[in-house]
N, C-alpha and C positions, 0 to 999 in steps of 0.2 A: 424494433431491434427484433422483437422478439416475432412479432406477425412476420417478417422477409425468416427468419430464421423457416420459423413452421410453416412458411407458404413453400420453399424450397429443399425441406421434409417431402412434402405431402409431394412436387412434382415429383422429385426423384424415385417415388413409392408409385404418382402415376406413370413414369416412361417403366417402369419395370414389368411394373400391370399390361402396359399395352405391346411392347417387345413382346411376351409370349401371348399373345390375339389377335387369332388367326385372321388376314383378310379375309372379308367374304366380301359377296357381291350383289347382295343382299338391303335393295332401296328403302324395308318395312316403308315409312307411313312421312319420307322428307319429300319434303316436294319446295323448291327444288331438290336436285339430286346434290350432294356436294362434291367436292375434287376428290376429297378422299375418305373414305368411311372404314373404322376398322373396329368390328367385334369384340366384344368379351364374353365371357359366359356369367361373370355376376353381375349382379345386382343392384337397386336402391332399394331401401326395403321402402315398403307404402307410409310407413310407421314414420320416416324421420324427417323431420321439417331442414328447410336449407334456412343457412344465416347466412345471411351477405359481409361480407367483405370487400372492397374499394379499395380502389391501390388506385390513383390515378386521381386527375384533375377535380376538382370539384363541378357538378354538373350534378345540379337539377332536376333536369330534366331524364339523366339516364337512371335516375336514384328510383324516379317515377317508374319508369318501364322494368326496372326489378322487380318491383312493387306488384306492378301487375303483372310479371310474369307469375310471382311469385301464387299470387293471389288465382291464375288459373291453372294452377299445377297442384292446387288446395295444397301448400307442404311453405304457407306464409309463421315464420318460425317465431314472430309476433301477437300470437294466437293467443298465449299462453301455456302454452308445454313446452312438457316440462325441459328446462335444456341439456340430459341425456340423451335429449331426443333427437338430439339439434346437429346438423354435419354443417362444413363450411359450403355457401358457393363462393370464391374470389376470383374473382373481377379481378385484371389488372391494364391497365390501359395505360399509352404515353398519352396522349392528345384530347382536344375534344376536339370532333369530326366536326364538320358544317358539308352540309349535302351539297349547297350550292360553291363549292370549292369541288367535287369532285373527292373528297378528298378518302381513304383509303379504308375499304370494307373488309377486308382481308383479316378470318381472326380463325382463334383455332378452339377447341371447346373438347373436353374432355371431362368422363359420368364414372364414379368407380362404388362400390362398396360406401366410401369414405368419406364421397364431396362431390364436387364439382368446383370445375377450375377454368377462368374463358378468360384468353388472354390473346389481344389483338394489336392494331400500334394504338387504336383513335375508338372514342364513343363510336360511333359508327358501326365498328364491325362488333361490338360489344351488340346492338342490342338485336344485328343481324344472328349474332350466335344467343341471347333472346331467340327469336324465331327460333331459331330450330332445337332450342330445348323446349321449343313448346309441343314440340311435335314427338319429342323421344318417351314421352310414357305409350305404353302394354300394358295389357290388364293383363293379372295375378287375381284369378280369384272375383273376389267383387269393389276389387283395390284393381287399382293400379301401380309402375314401378318403370325405374329412371333406371332402363337399359344402358348394363357398362359398353363404353363408347368413347374410340378415340375419332374427332375428327377437324381433320384441315378442312379450309372451305378460302373460296374466292371466287369474285367475281366474272363472268367473261366479256362478259359488256360494261361497263363506266353506266351508261344509257339505258334507264329499263324502265319505261313509263308504262300509263295509261291517261288518257285523252274523257274524259267526258266532258259532254254536251251542256251546256245551264242556258245556252244562248236558247233553245226550240221550245222547250219543258224546261221549264226553271225551278233547279236543285237545292233545296232547303241546307242550309248547315247541317243538318244531325243526320243526313241522307250524301252528303261531301264528310262526313267525318268514319263514320264508318265505315266507310268503301278507303277514307284510308288510314281507317286500322285495317279494314283487309288488304291492303295492298302491304305493309308493312309483315302481314305473317308468311307474305309471298315474297317479299326481298324486294318490289315495287319500289323503284325511290326516287320520282319523276310525276309526279299527277298535274299534268295539259292541265290548264284549268281555261275552257273555250269561251270566253262569257260574253262577247257580242255576235249578232250574224242576221240579217232578215229578222228575221222575231224578233228580236229584243236587244238591249241596251241594256248588260248587268251589273253592271258599278253602278254607286254612286262617285258622278263628278262633281267633285263642289265649285269647281274652273265654266264645265258644257251643263251645269243644270239638266237641262232637258232630255241630255240620252236618257238617264235612266227614267223619269220623270214619262216619256212619253212612255215608256216601255213599262209599267206597270213596276210590274214585283225584279226584284232588283238587291243584292249585299248592299248594305253599311256599307262605306273603310272601315269601323270599328270589329265591321261583320266577316269580313277580307282579311283582317288585322289578328284573330283568333283564330283563322284555317290558317292562317301560316304560322299561327306558333305550333297548331295540333297537332301540322305536316313537320314545323321541322322536328319537334317532338323525340319526332319516330324516323326520320336522318329524309326524309322526304322532300325533293326541295316544290318550290311552285312555282311551276311555267305558264303568267297566261297569252293567251291570243285574245288579241284584237284583231280581229281577219277586214282587210285591204287593199284592194278598192271594191272588191266586187264584198256582195252577202252581207250588203251595207245601208238597208234598205229604210231600217230601223235607223242610223244619223242622218239619214235622209228628211224624214218625219219630223227630228225633230231643228233640223239645219238644214233648212229648201235647200240653200245655198252651198247647198255640195251635189246637187245633182250636177249629173251631165247634161240635164234641158234643163227647160224652161219649167217640169213639172210639180205638184203638189203632192208627194208619199201624207199615206199616212203606214202602221209598222205590216209589216206582209201578214196577210192572214193566207198564202198554202205551202205547200212542204215542197211547190215546181221549184226548180232552179229559173230565176227574175232574169237571170242575163240584162242584169241593173250595177251598178260603177259608178263608182262619183267620178268627178271632173279630174283628172290627173294635171289639165293645164292653168288652170287661176292661182295665184300666187297662192288666194285664198281659204283652197284647201290646205296648201304647205304647214300656213299661219298656224287654222287651226286643231289640223297633227301635233303638230310644235309643241300648243298650249293641252291637250291631252294627255301628246305620251308625257311630259312631261311631268302633269303631275302623277301619272302610272308607275311610271318606273319607277318613283318617288316610290310610290306603294309599293311596291313587289319588289322585294332586295335581287330576286335573284339573276347573276350575269348574263342568262338569258331573254329577250323578247320577241313573241312571236308575231307575225304581220300578216299570217293569213297565204295569203295570196290566190287561191288559188280559183279554179272557176271563172270565170272570164272571162269572153269569149269577145269582145272588142263589140258589138252587137249594136250598142249605145252607143259607143264612142263614133261607130262610122255616121251614125246618124244626124247627126250634129254638124251644122256646117262651121261652129268656132272651132270642135277637137280637130275637121278635117284637117281648115287654115292652120293648127300651131304642126300637124304633124308633116302639112307641107314645107310649113320655111324647119323643121325639124330634120326633117327627109327622115320622116319615118312610114314611111309610102313604099310596098314592093316596088319590085323594076317596072312594071308597069305606069307605073307612075304616079296612078289613079289609087290604088287601093289601099287601106289604109297596112299598116305591118302594126298590127294588136301588137302585139310579141316587145314587136322595140321601142311601143312606146307606152309597153309596162317597166318594161326594165330600168328607163326615166324615172319613172313614177316611184319603180323598189330606189333608185340610189336614190334616192330625197328624203327615202322615207327611209333608207340606210344611213344618208346624212347626220336624220332628227336622230333614232337611234342611240348610232352613237358615240352624236352629242353629250349627252347621257348614259353614259356609260358601260351602254348593255349591246351583245349581242346577236345581232341578228339572226332568228328564225325564221322559216320560210317553208312555206306545200311545195312543190320538186318545177310549177310553172316558174317560180320565180328565178329560175337557172337561165342560166341566158352568156351569152356576152357577153362583158366588159365588168361582169357581176363580183363586185369584191371576194379577196379567198375567204374572211371569213363571217364569210354569210354562213347557214348551217341549211343545208336542207333534208325536207323532210319528203322523203319518196312515198307518195300517196299510190299513185301511176300500176309502179311495179318494178324492179328493178332495176330496171336499164336506168331510169332514175337515181337509182340509190348511185349504179356502180358510175351511169356517164359525170356527175357532182364529185366522183372522189378520183374518177379521174384531171378536170377541173381545178380542183388544191382545194377542193368546198369539206369542211367538217358532210356527214349525214346520217341521218336515221329513220328506221325502214317501218313505216305501217301498213303498207301492201301486205297482203295477205293473214294481219293482225283486225279489221273491220272485226269487231261482234257483232256489229246491227245487222250485220249482212246475214248472221242466222249459219253462215256457217260450223261445223265439226273442227272439235280442239285439235282433234287430232292434222286437221289439212294446216290448221293453226300453229304446229308442233310441225311439223312437216318444212316450216319455215325458215328459212336460217341466215342471217344474215352476212350470214358471215360464212359462207359452203366450201369443202373443198379447194371445187370447185368455179370459183370465182378470178375474174377474167381483171382482177387488181397484184399491179406488184404491192411486193410489203412493205413498201411508207406507202402509194395508195391505203389494204389497208386499215391501213392508225387509223386513218380520216374512218372510217365507220363503228361508230360511236354506237351503236345500240338497235334499236324500237323502242313504238310504243304499237301496245292495243288506243283502237279509237271508239267510242261507244257514240253514235250518233243517236241524236233523241228523239230523231220526229215520232218513233213511236215505240220511243221508252221515258214514259216520268217518271214522277219521283218515288209511287210505288213499282213498277213494276222495274227500275233500271239498273236496283240488279240484278236478280233475273233477269237479263241480258248481258248479265256483265260476267258471274261465280256462277259454277265453279271456271267458266271457261278462260278467264284472265289466268287464273293461275298456271296454263297450262304454258300462254309466254309468256309469262315470269321464270316456270322451270328451262324453254327454252333463250333466256336470256341472261340468266345467270350460270346455265350447266355448262357443259362444256356440247360439242361439237356431237360426241362419238355417243349423246345420251341420246339414246331412240329407242325404247321397247314403246309402244305404245299400248299393248296392253296391260304394262302397265302403270303404264301413265293414267291410266287412266282408270286404275282399284287403285290407285292412292289422290286420284282427284277425285275418285269418293269420298272418300276419308279428309280429305281436305275439308270438302263440301259441308262437311259436318264442324270439323272446324271451327268455319266459319259463321257457319248459323250463331255460335258462341260469342260472336266478335259480333251482335245483335242487325246481323247482314237481314233481310230479309225475302233473300233466291229462293227460298222456302216459303216460306208465309205468308206473302201476299200474291203468290199464285191460287197459294190452298183454298186462301180466302174470296178469292174472286169464284172460282169452283162452289165454294160453298153458296154465295149468291148468286148465282146463275143458279145452283141446282135448286133455292127456294125455299120450302120448308116441310117439304115428305124429305124421312135423314132416308125413305129409300132410293130415292135418283141420286147421292152424291156418288157414292160407289162408280156406274154402271158411265157417269160421264165425267168420273176418274180417270177409267178403263181406255176410255175412248181419249181423255186429251194425255192420256200421259206416249198414247201411240200420232200425236203430231207435232207438227211443226211449220211454223210459217214459211211461210212461203220466205226463196233465196235469192236475196243482191235485192235489188230495188223494183221487185214487183210486184212488189204492195202496196207501191204507189199505180199502179197498176188495171186491177180486181176489178175495179167497177165499185168505189165506197171510197169516196171524198172526204177528206181529213182536212181541217183546221186548225193549228194552234191548240184549241176550243175545242176540240172531239174529249170525252172522254174513253180512254183504253182500257175498256170492262168488258170485248166481246172474249170471245172462246181463244179465240188467236193471239189476244192478251193474256190469255192464263194456259198456254199451250208453254213446253219445254221454246229454249234456242235449238239443244239440242235434245233426242229425248235418249234415255240412259236403254229405256225398254224396250227402243228397235235394236240397239247396237245388238246388248242381249242375245236376242232372239234373233239379229245376222250371228253374232257367237255362237249360240245354238244351235244353230244351221250350217257351220261350217264346219263342226268337230261331231253331228251325227255322220252325214256327208264325209268325211276324210274318214272313216270309223271302218267303210264299205272297202272288202281286200282288194275290190274293183267296179265299173261305175255301173252296170250292170247285176252285179249281186246282191244276194238280201244283206241285214245287215246283222253283220254276226252277235252268235245271240250268249254277249259276254254283258259281266256284270252293270258295268261300264252303259255299253250302249245303252241296257235296257232302260238305266236310269236316265238317261242322253234323247230315253225313247220319250220317256212317263213327261219327263218337265214339259218336253213342246209339246206331246196332246192334251195335259193338263191348259198350258198355254192356249195355246188355240180353240181349246173347246170351250172356256173363257170368251175368249173372243165370238167367238159362234155363236154367242145364245146374251153378250151385252144386246145387240140391236132390242129383242125382246125390249129386254130388261129398260133403254136407253130411251124407247119409242116414244110413253106416255107425254116426259122432257118435252122433248123433242116437236113434240104435236101442238103440247099447248106453252111454247113458251117461244115465241116468235124470234127472238134474238139465236137460241139455239138453229129456229128450223133450219137454217140453211147450214147447215153441219152435218144433216141427218143424210146425205150422198156419205158420206166419207166411215157415218155408221152402217151404214149397207153395204163397200164396200170391203168393211172387214169382217163381213159374217159370208158374204163373195169365196174369199179369199181365204179363210178361217176352213171353209165346209173343203175348199180342194184341197186346201194343210195336212186336214185330217182325211181324208181321203189320198194323198204321195204317201203315208207314212205308214200306211195301207199298203202302199204298193213298195217301198222302201224294207218293210216290216221281210215279207217273203220274196222279193226279190222279181213282185213282176211287176213287165215295163209296163209305160202306159201305151196309149193308144192312140194312134195318129192326129183320131178325133177328138181326143183326151186333150191334151195336148196345144191344138190349135184353141183348144176353149178357154183350157191353161191363160193363152198364153193376151186372146181378149178381154182374157176379165181385170190381167196387171194395165193392160191398158188400160184401162177405162179406169182402174184405182187412181192410176196420174194425177189424173185430174184436179187441179186445185176445187178447194171451196169450202165461201166463206173466207180467203187470204190464209189460209192454211194445207196442208200437203198430207198425206198419209205417208209416215214416215218408214212407216211398213213391208212397202213394199217392194226394195230392193233385198230382204231375207226371204221374201217372196218366190223372187222371182228366181235365188240360187234353190228354195226347195220346191220350187214347182218344172221347175225346166228336164 
């Protein structure tokens, strides 16, 4: 009774403070941006420890989460501090939320000089509030304080996922766990675990043991349960994917009777699409799938079960006389009566698989290729080929999630993902169809990401996707997103992610024993990015699953912060001119911008000379020498252009022609990387 009375008085006092606090648009360091934020003028001092007071059903996972937050905030009242230096962390929730049930994640969070109050319908909302609380500290002298704030928040989409491919490169449990921590920090709530592909089947099967035995590295079922517990404790569902009928060479290596021909296969040792698929005509195929899925649906408690269904072009089916005869008998031929209607046959296969999945009380999820006439409306479509598949699914009455635009392995910018909205204002859907858009998933396919560098390929860009799926459609300020992304990147590093450490370690290894070699190598690496999309497959270097990912392309950032900042500085400088042909104004701001750019260009101009000894003696780095040379040449032109801008001198036609030629030469890839600053130079040298 005393607790409830004090809580009521505390709430009344908080409401009074919030009433006088003026609304502010400042997002500070919060990511994702909450639904509503009202900043006050006070703060909760750094000397004050937080004493948790939970009001709701007993939940050991939530208690552990609260303690984790207190440790991260350095405000754990259990550290022996005097009782007079504690204030309450009051947490009220109505029920224990289950992420697999899509229970509510709504919450309110209030911070005042007298303490913290979290209110939520479920424990899931409390977890999301704790993630926000961890982003609130702001510096005050040598310490940090919690600013006074009133936050009301809830997600825009219920399905906010991250796919990690553990089939092409095996990801140890420790890697999975630290990425689950990162997901929780930015409020992602679906871990899509891609567990089988041509290159491996990664889960122990007790009923079909050859599946994991022929693949080598795999998760034991106890390890799977450990990950499931870890994810659930952070309010994250785990969606398993076992891809069929294509991407199954590892399956056929274990059980040859699945093959569409009479060949015997080994586990696939290439990244190229194999265009092979299991036989959809044999009853033995469905018997084996039923046996396996009975085991796997019992292992994974989530109500959804992903069966893949992508990238089967049907060529292997067309080459099989047995399968073609089956297609003729079932009417799965095109109008000419001769050509296989691959989609019709795969729809037949999908229906059979759906029957199995449904028998085990699961909802089937598949990539957008499975959508077609006759597909039941309870199948969920994951669109990877574009928004058309997303909208077609909703129009057909199927729930849908978007991954197109969120493919992190394509090395596109955070801004490009940020601009991809599953449900923009002009979406061609009725209000009822819009309700079928569940959300989206970032995807991290692992052809070029092993357990060492995978963090650097997901983060921090994955946080931009998280914000797009949580925050309001109107949250679109790209410069502010990048500002906060840099802060979140540091926060994630504190969660044991290796997105900064692993690339730095690779650079140290490449630089060798000479300490002087590291700085110029880092300067070059900072302005490189891997070639975009899937061009890396066609850049003259053949990869297998056993190829070490330890070249400069693997240490280069997925998105260059240095290149983006250079581009923004160029934009800022050019915008300061009163007219396109005028000299730069002689203001302090213009001089500062000019000075910063000149220092950057001078560093790049001189870097090639400092780096050449390493480039000429290290065989793995020699292929990147063209980029170093191009960076020097562009920087030289850039310094000349700065002098022209400072004096208001127009460049000659010959100078512009030479600059254009140099820009074109700098676009050429080298070592499967590209020079990320070319676009910025293009604006400067125009």
